[in-house]
VOGU-3710 file (C-alpha; in Angstrom, 3 decimals, decimal comma):
1> msrklslgav> 12,832/28,537/51,149  10,286/28,866/48,338  7,012/30,627/48,826  3,732/29,733/47,179  1,566/32,506/45,807  -1,967/32,520/47,062  -4,812/32,091/44,599  -5,816/35,692/45,191  -2,341/36,958/44,315  -2,303/34,951/41,099
11> vavaamsaav> -5,697/36,336/40,135  -4,530/39,867/40,919  -1,393/39,537/38,793  -3,412/38,116/35,898  -5,903/40,963/36,179  -3,132/43,555/36,175  -1,526/41,973/33,094  -4,844/41,961/31,288  -5,428/45,592/32,269  -2,015/46,634/30,929
21> tvsltyvyam> -2,626/44,744/27,678  -6,054/46,342/27,251  -4,602/49,804/27,988  -1,805/49,412/25,454  -4,220/48,097/22,852  -6,556/51,014/23,517  -3,754/53,580/23,230  -2,579/52,068/19,950  -6,120/51,864/18,591  -6,849/55,491/19,527
31> knfnakvadv> -3,599/56,666/17,960  -4,407/54,758/14,777  -7,977/56,087/14,783  -6,858/59,695/15,289  -4,375/59,386/12,415  -7,103/58,066/10,130  -9,524/60,807/11,176  -6,864/63,460/10,509  -6,209/61,907/7,105  -9,928/61,900/6,280
41> nerqamynkl> -10,274/65,510/7,401  -7,301/66,598/5,310  -8,673/64,878/2,237  -12,098/66,402/2,796  -10,498/69,839/3,071  -8,697/69,224/-0,233  -11,926/68,191/-1,976  -13,753/71,205/-0,543  -11,046/73,596/-1,741  -10,996/72,088/-5,209
51> seidqkvrqe> -14,774/72,306/-5,376  -14,658/75,955/-4,318  -12,091/76,763/-7,018  -14,154/74,930/-9,635  -17,283/76,816/-8,629  -15,564/80,224/-8,776  -13,966/79,475/-12,148  -17,229/78,365/-13,730  -18,984/81,461/-12,379  -16,389/84,096/-13,267
61> yvgkidetel> -13,950/82,799/-15,910  -14,471/84,525/-19,277  -12,520/81,945/-21,316  -13,704/78,611/-22,673  -13,093/75,535/-20,515  -11,813/72,386/-22,208  -13,012/69,701/-19,803  -10,438/67,125/-20,963  -7,527/69,526/-20,560  -8,914/70,686/-17,209
71> ndgicagyla> -9,129/67,146/-15,843  -5,662/66,285/-17,165  -4,308/69,436/-15,524  -5,909/68,606/-12,162  -4,440/65,089/-12,225  -1,014/66,380/-13,273  -1,131/68,945/-10,474  -1,914/66,298/-7,866  1,134/64,229/-8,843  3,310/67,352/-9,028
81> glgdshakym> 2,189/68,211/-5,491  3,964/65,116/-4,171  7,272/66,883/-4,737  8,693/63,742/-6,387  10,301/64,375/-9,776  9,514/60,781/-10,800  5,783/61,002/-10,073  3,769/62,175/-13,037  0,446/61,919/-14,816  0,113/60,777/-18,421
91> saekykayln> -2,923/61,519/-20,537  -4,326/58,645/-22,584  -2,400/59,828/-25,657  0,888/60,183/-23,770  0,401/56,789/-22,127  0,101/55,161/-25,562  3,401/56,757/-26,558  4,985/55,646/-23,287  4,206/52,001/-23,966  6,855/52,088/-26,697
101> ankeqtigvg> 9,545/53,559/-24,421  11,518/50,382/-23,607  11,016/48,661/-26,940  13,797/48,320/-29,475  11,430/49,682/-32,099  10,111/53,103/-31,137  7,733/55,461/-32,922  8,742/59,074/-33,288  11,123/61,463/-35,017  14,354/59,531/-34,418
111> vktirdsdgn> 16,946/61,989/-33,124  19,141/62,176/-30,036  19,506/65,600/-28,511  21,110/67,496/-25,668  19,987/70,685/-23,988  22,151/73,534/-25,298  23,212/76,628/-23,364  19,999/78,416/-24,388  17,749/75,568/-23,229  16,908/74,389/-26,745
121> meviqvlsns> 17,460/70,923/-28,263  20,720/70,390/-30,130  20,635/67,363/-32,401  23,727/65,234/-31,746  22,617/62,173/-33,704  20,101/61,427/-36,443  19,231/57,738/-36,263  19,622/55,679/-39,394  16,457/55,167/-41,493  14,468/57,372/-39,115
131> aaeksgikkg> 11,767/59,881/-40,011  14,187/62,671/-39,115  16,776/61,434/-41,599  14,172/61,180/-44,356  12,923/64,690/-43,569  16,362/66,248/-43,878  17,168/66,988/-40,226  20,929/67,030/-39,695  23,354/66,568/-36,839  24,114/70,005/-35,416
141> dtivsvdgke> 20,614/71,391/-36,032  18,940/73,092/-33,086  15,237/72,437/-32,472  13,705/75,635/-31,058  10,000/74,852/-31,396  7,630/71,903/-31,644  4,305/72,453/-33,434  4,757/76,194/-33,059  5,434/76,047/-29,317  8,850/77,227/-28,178
151> vlrltygdal> 10,988/74,598/-26,483  11,762/77,095/-23,714  8,061/77,432/-22,925  7,365/73,716/-23,179  10,448/72,857/-21,066  13,120/70,593/-22,514  11,642/67,375/-21,073  8,143/67,978/-22,445  9,549/68,984/-25,824  11,584/65,777/-25,945
161> nsldgiagsk> 8,573/63,621/-25,068  6,489/65,323/-27,760  8,823/64,035/-30,470  7,454/60,522/-29,960  3,876/59,731/-30,886  1,568/57,699/-33,090  2,913/56,306/-36,364  1,800/58,463/-39,292  1,138/61,549/-37,159  2,973/64,733/-38,100
171> vklgilrkta> 4,998/67,197/-36,064  6,421/70,549/-37,205  9,883/71,339/-35,875  11,345/74,839/-35,865  15,012/74,437/-36,768  18,067/76,690/-36,581  20,900/75,519/-38,835  24,383/77,009/-38,994  26,086/76,938/-42,382  29,492/78,122/-43,506
181> dgnstktesk> 29,456/81,148/-45,821  33,024/81,860/-46,865  34,926/82,922/-43,769  31,749/83,500/-41,762  28,895/81,403/-40,437  25,265/82,196/-41,033  22,231/80,832/-39,217  19,268/79,677/-41,258  15,784/79,318/-39,756  13,306/76,827/-41,170
191> vievtraeyt> 10,315/74,673/-40,275  10,537/70,967/-41,122  7,447/68,748/-40,981  8,236/65,194/-39,897  5,896/62,210/-40,156  6,523/60,029/-37,116  7,510/56,453/-37,879  9,246/53,444/-36,328  12,970/53,684/-35,708  15,579/51,591/-33,930
201> dqtlssfmin> 17,136/53,339/-30,955  20,854/52,598/-30,969  21,666/52,169/-27,287  24,915/50,199/-27,447  28,255/50,510/-29,235  31,412/48,442/-28,842  35,006/48,227/-30,085  38,586/47,717/-28,911  40,618/50,518/-27,336  44,254/50,764/-26,205
211> gnvayinisa> 45,122/47,752/-28,316  43,457/44,939/-26,391  40,790/46,458/-24,098  37,095/45,792/-24,737  34,955/48,947/-24,657  31,148/48,904/-24,502  29,075/52,073/-24,261  25,471/51,702/-23,069  23,364/54,855/-23,381  20,228/53,224/-21,896
221> ftdtnacefn> 19,038/49,804/-20,752  16,131/48,200/-22,607  14,363/44,881/-22,196  16,124/43,565/-25,288  19,662/44,980/-25,540  21,219/42,412/-23,165  21,524/40,015/-26,112  23,363/42,714/-28,063  25,648/43,255/-25,053  26,460/39,549/-24,789
231> dalaalvkkq> 27,159/39,269/-28,535  29,410/42,336/-28,454  31,324/41,084/-25,416  31,776/37,613/-26,914  33,173/39,135/-30,121  35,624/41,313/-28,158  36,739/38,380/-26,004  37,544/36,453/-29,215  39,867/39,326/-30,105  41,839/38,544/-26,929
241> avglvvdlrg> 40,489/41,381/-24,774  42,293/41,508/-21,406  39,754/43,722/-19,670  36,400/45,472/-20,124  35,433/49,134/-19,836  31,670/49,689/-19,552  30,805/53,343/-20,227  27,625/54,433/-18,426  28,247/58,190/-18,514  24,961/59,876/-19,357
251> nsggsmkgma> 23,013/56,608/-19,044  19,686/57,667/-17,528  18,677/54,126/-16,598  15,815/52,314/-18,248  14,921/48,654/-17,881  16,067/46,906/-14,693  15,320/43,600/-16,392  17,725/44,340/-19,250  20,369/45,649/-16,858  20,129/42,538/-14,659
261> amldtllpag> 20,534/40,298/-17,719  23,843/42,039/-18,488  25,031/41,658/-14,898  24,240/37,946/-15,116  27,006/37,703/-17,706  29,553/39,530/-15,544  28,862/38,490/-11,942  28,925/35,258/-9,909  25,745/33,780/-8,439  23,843/36,097/-6,103
271> ntvsyrgksg> 21,246/38,845/-5,788  21,603/41,737/-8,236  18,403/43,798/-7,937  16,527/44,305/-4,648  14,148/46,979/-3,414  12,414/48,040/-0,203  8,803/49,223/-0,253  6,708/51,375/2,060  6,062/48,457/4,431  9,802/48,003/4,984
281> kttveytsts> 9,858/44,582/3,315  12,857/43,856/1,067  12,135/42,046/-2,203  14,730/40,407/-4,452  13,739/41,127/-8,046  16,636/39,651/-10,055  19,585/37,329/-9,390  22,632/36,193/-11,344  23,832/32,666/-12,030  27,415/31,430/-11,662
291> navnlpvsvl> 28,606/31,889/-15,266  30,722/35,026/-14,733  33,050/36,258/-17,500  36,655/36,091/-16,333  37,672/39,682/-17,129  38,503/42,645/-14,874  35,997/45,478/-15,313  36,066/49,268/-15,087  32,769/51,159/-15,084  32,663/54,808/-16,169
301> vngdtlgaae> 29,998/56,922/-14,436  29,142/60,587/-13,877  26,414/62,799/-12,442  24,107/61,890/-15,346  24,364/58,155/-14,583  20,975/57,297/-13,080  18,678/54,493/-11,952  19,483/51,074/-13,383  22,918/52,319/-14,451  23,734/53,266/-10,858
311> lfaadirdyk> 22,767/49,836/-9,585  24,849/48,196/-12,341  27,880/50,146/-11,137  27,155/49,435/-7,457  26,881/45,687/-8,077  30,158/45,583/-10,005  31,829/47,320/-7,051  30,111/45,346/-4,283  30,862/41,979/-5,866  34,495/43,162/-6,165
321> kgllvgkktg> 34,316/42,529/-9,898  35,757/45,897/-10,876  36,374/49,570/-10,109  34,197/52,657/-10,652  35,827/55,605/-12,406  34,701/59,185/-13,062  32,298/61,160/-10,849  29,619/60,268/-8,281  26,345/59,176/-9,880  23,118/61,178/-9,800
331> gsgtkdevva> 21,262/59,365/-6,998  18,002/58,313/-8,665  17,147/54,897/-7,243  13,379/54,677/-6,910  11,271/51,850/-8,300  8,635/53,585/-10,367  5,380/51,827/-11,091  3,099/52,756/-13,981  -0,548/52,397/-13,006  -3,105/52,460/-15,819
341> lsdgsaivls> -6,349/54,286/-15,006  -9,837/53,412/-16,172  -10,007/56,108/-18,885  -6,790/55,029/-20,637  -4,541/57,507/-18,854  -1,925/56,481/-16,287  0,167/57,660/-13,368  3,808/56,998/-12,559  4,461/56,558/-8,848  7,598/55,840/-6,803
351> vanyltlnge> 6,648/52,744/-4,786  10,017/51,538/-3,452  13,738/52,297/-3,211  16,317/50,119/-4,920  19,103/48,858/-2,663  22,808/48,172/-3,027  24,097/44,736/-2,075  24,562/45,821/1,559  20,953/47,003/1,799  21,528/50,762/1,460
361> tftgkgidvd> 19,430/53,110/-0,662  21,188/55,467/-3,053  18,285/57,789/-3,858  19,439/61,353/-3,300  22,955/60,173/-2,415  24,396/58,559/-5,522  27,130/55,946/-5,829  30,704/57,001/-5,017  33,529/56,164/-7,408  36,775/54,375/-6,571
371> igkeltqeqq> 38,832/56,632/-8,838  37,707/60,231/-9,256  38,432/61,984/-12,547  37,049/65,244/-13,935  36,545/66,470/-17,485  37,053/70,078/-18,485  34,067/71,944/-19,889  35,541/71,633/-23,366  36,083/67,897/-22,955  32,538/67,437/-21,631
381> aklvrgqlae> 31,094/69,368/-24,566  32,995/67,140/-26,995  32,016/63,986/-25,116  28,272/64,529/-25,355  28,607/65,214/-29,085  30,725/62,115/-29,708  33,748/64,211/-30,657  36,154/63,386/-27,808  38,944/61,095/-29,045  39,734/58,150/-26,781
391> addpqlqaav> 43,325/59,251/-26,168  42,054/62,718/-25,134  39,412/61,381/-22,729  41,007/61,421/-19,241  38,147/59,478/-17,655  38,337/56,739/-20,259  42,106/56,458/-19,925  41,748/56,379/-16,117  39,351/53,449/-16,586  42,004/51,635/-18,654
401> aalirqgagv> 44,601/52,384/-15,957  42,173/50,880/-13,422  42,213/47,638/-15,437  46,011/47,579/-15,221  45,656/48,074/-11,464  43,477/44,939/-11,474  46,138/42,924/-13,286  45,216/43,378/-16,964  48,118/43,328/-19,428  47,085/46,354/-21,493
411> qqvpgsdsgs> 49,097/46,860/-24,695  48,815/50,648/-24,912  49,344/51,997/-21,407  47,704/55,384/-20,694  50,300/58,149/-20,597  52,886/56,238/-22,620  53,777/56,943/-26,244  51,896/53,839/-27,344  48,861/54,992/-25,409  48,159/57,752/-27,936
421> asssgssgsa> 47,203/55,343/-30,688  43,547/55,480/-31,640  41,348/52,414/-31,617  39,733/50,657/-34,506  36,368/51,964/-33,338  34,769/55,365/-33,724  36,624/58,642/-33,239  34,462/59,555/-30,257  34,566/57,523/-27,069  30,856/57,773/-26,377
431> assgtaskag> 28,532/59,173/-28,976  25,577/59,369/-26,641  27,190/59,859/-23,253  27,099/62,870/-20,947  23,799/64,718/-20,925  22,463/63,202/-24,118  18,786/62,359/-23,890  16,906/59,332/-25,087  16,014/59,390/-28,738  12,795/61,103/-29,717
//
């Protein structure tokens, strides 16, 4: 039989529930308060230490203090202290140069380089109509200094960034140039002054390989090169291409917007770019429509494939549009936000992690390939210089074989006698792949 609770019992239960709720709220509030107090104390300790250093320096330092350089150094040190390779500080001058980074027209010297075995900058391409070409810089030159500062002391990345700048400004480059002298080779040292100017960064090349396979190399994604990609693909399809190889080896990323526009051409309707921020909320940034090109795809990647290029490859795989060939990607999948500061400088901060279609992050992990294929050191060296012939590129031929695996009727099958024929394109399979840097 049912029992009725007395009024006193009901009141007691309600009181206990309220007490538990108040206790839990109090515990949470105290925990939150203690965390905030600890954070305030830590920040105060940091300010106190910085103030102490500043006081000692101004009292004892015998050199001259440049206040602008000092402040820039403090800000750069703060960002470096995060331990995040993507986080950085840009002075007002560097921020102005950065604003040109994803534009088709860029201001600077106009060369593409790789880091050589000595840590200097080997020129692998001089861009057409660039300041470098007009100044006499040649492919194969090695840049060892910038404005009198050795590349080794500047670090390769800083030296590369210093090639870009304001139109009309000058930069002096210390050059080593090897020339043939009879049966021997001599090295000539010279200083070439270059006046920075606008140049067009060539980020995409395309042609047919293995008879009837479309090949498109993308060295970086920009806001604008999706149109070039679509035009190139349309032209190759008209030539009766039976499959597509997209070469992203050495592609360090770039514009997610431009990358997503290319995926829109290749994939069915669905999400293509999503990220998860500090709060744990997932945001869809870009989607594709339903107008997918009806071609099997192979995507070439390696350890220097980063950022937007990694997500491109992951989406091709996850939508079952194609296969990934080569080596695991580099694992750089953070969404970096540029925040302008009041004095014209700016900071770059990682604010979220990009996600694959199944919601996983790839930062620090990379994207695995479906078909693993290595290059020898000699092949890799030729690849980054644009000197590796298509028939001699095992990763490229593995990508073609992957198209056959997906049903493509390739004319020149890798490994067959007909497979050794060269294409109607360039002699190198990827002029700016591998460890090639962005143009400067």
